[in-house]
C-alpha positions, 0 to 999 in steps of 0.5 A: 474537524479533520484539520484539527485532528491532523494538527494534533498529530506530531510534527514528524508525522505530518512531515512524513505524510507530506513526504509520502504524498510528494514521493507518490506523486513523484513516481513517474517511472514505474507506471511507464517503465514498460513503455520506456523499455520498449520505445526508449531502449528498443526491447521487445514487449516480451523482454520488457515484461520479463525484466520487470517481473524479475526486477519486481522481486525487489519489492519482496526483498524490500519488504523483508529488509524493512522490518530488521532495518527499522529495529536495528537502525531505526525508522528514520534510517529505514525511510532514508535508505529506501528513498536513496535506493530508489533514487539510485536504481532509477538513476542507473536506469536513466544513465547506463546503456548495457545488456538487458539484465542490467535493466532488471538489476537496477530496477531491482535496486529501485524496487527494494527501496520502494518495497522498504518505504511503506512498512517503515512509514507504517511502523513510524506511525505506530510509534508516534500515535496513541491507539485513538489516533491510529485509525485517523493517521493510517487513513490520512496516510492512505488517502495521501498515497492514493492522491499522489498515485493519481497525480504521478502517472499523469505528471509522468506522462507529461514528462515522458512526452518531452524526454524520458530523461525528464521523467527519470529526473522528476522521479529522482528529485522528488525522492531526494526532496522527501529524503531531505524533509525526513532528514530535517523534521523526523527525529532519530528513534528515542525508544527507551527500554521501558515499553510502557503498555506495549511490554504487556503484549506477549513477546513470543510468536505464539502470542502474536499468532492472532496478528500473524493470521490476520496479516496472512489472511488479508492476502484474500483482500489484497489479491483482488486489487492486484488482480483488477490491475492486471485484468481490467485493462485487458477486459476493457480493451479486448473483451469490451473492445473499448478505448484504452483511455477508459482504463484511466476512468477506473483509476480516476474513480478509485482515487476520487472515492478514496479521497472524498470518502476515506476520512468519512469512513474513518470517522464512522468505523471507529465505533466498530470492532476489527472483525466486523470491519474486516467482514464488512470490507470483504462484503464490499469487495465481494459485492463490487466484484459480483457486479463485474462477474455477473453483469459484465459491461463497461458501466458495471466495471465503473459502478463496481469500482465505487463499491470495491474501493470502499472495501479497500479503504477499510481493509487498508486502515484496519490491518495496520492499525491492528498490528500497531495496537497488538504487537510488541513495540520491538516487533512492530517493524517486522509485522509491518514488513510482513504486511508489505510482503503479503502485497508483494507476493500478490503482485508476483503470483496473481497476474501470473495465475490470472494470465493462465486462466485467461489464456485457457478459459477467457475473461469470465473465470478470471473475474469469478476467481477474483469474486471468490477471493474476498469470500474466502477471506471473510470465511477465514476472518469469521473463524479467527479469534480477534482481540479488542484494540486498546482504543475500542472503548474510546470509539464513537461519541461521546466516549471518555478519553483514556489516559495517555500512554506516555510511552507512545507519545514520542516526538 
C-alpha cells in the first residue's frame, strides 16, 4: 500500500512533498504572465514575449546556482533561498511600475528561485532515502508536482479574474507558507565526513561520466515535452481551427495520467534496470508522437497524450534516481542541478527552433522533429554503459531486503 510506504519515509520528506505540492498549486503568476504584461501593464505581445524569454534565463542560472548552494550551505538553505527569491521577484512585479526592462529583471529574480527549487528538492530526497525507497520517493514528488501544476493555473485564472494583485498575492503567500513548513520541519543538513557506501563511488569527473552522459542524453526526452508545450496550443488553434479551451484538455489528460498511473508504474518498474526503463520511456515517447505526426487530428492529439505521458513519468523518475544511486554524496547537488539545467536549456532553445521550422515549413515538420528526438535518445541510451543500481537486487517481489545503509538514514 502506497500510504504505508509514504508513512515510512522521513518526516522531513513528507513535509517537503507537501510543501512542493502547495508551491506548485500556488504558481498562479507564471502561466498567466503574458496575459498580465499585455492586459495589466499595456505591453505589446511581442514585448511581453521578449521580456519573458529574457527573464526565463533565470531558470538556467537558478539551476546552476542550486548545486553549489546545496553543497556550501545545505539543502534546506537552498530550498528557503529559492522560495524567498521567487516571492521577492513576484512582489516586485506586482508593485513596481517602471520601464519594460524592470519586468525582465524582476522575472529573472523570480525564476532564479524557481530554477533552484527542484534540484535542491531532488538532492534532499537523495539524502534522506535508501536506494530501495528512491524510485517511490521521486514518483511521489513527481505526482505531487504535477497535481499542483494542474490546480495552479485554474486557481490563478480565478484569482486573476478578480484582480492581478490577488493573483500575485496568492503566489507569494503560497511560497512563504512553503518556506515556513520547510524551516520548521526540515532539519539542517547533518552530513558527517564519513560518507558510508557513497565514499566508494569514484570522486573524479571520469568516475561519474556515465551519470553525466545519461543526464545530457535525457535532453532528447525533455525536448519533446517542451516542444509540445509550444506546438500543441498552436496546432489546436491554427492548424485544426479548434477552440483554445481544448488545449486545456491536453493538460488535463496529462495530469490525470500522471496522478492515476504514476504510482502504478513505479510499483512495476522496480524489477527492471535503468537502461531497459530508459529505452521503454523513449519508445512510449516515440509512439505517442508518431500518433500526432502521422495521424494529425484532435483525437490523435488526445490519444497520444496518454501514451507519451507514460514515457514522461518513467524518465522523470529514473534519471534522478540514477543520479542519487551513483554519485558521490558531496556531488549529488551538482548533478541534480545539471539535470535541471538540461530542462532549462530545452525551454530556451526548443521553442525558438520549432518556431523557425513552423514559420518556414508549417506544422508537419515540427511534429516529425519532435518524433525524431526520442528516437535519437533511445539510440544514445542503447550505446551508453549503464551501471546497476544498489537497490537492483531488491527489485520485485519477493526480493530480500539489503542491510540498511546507516549513512543514508539521515533525519
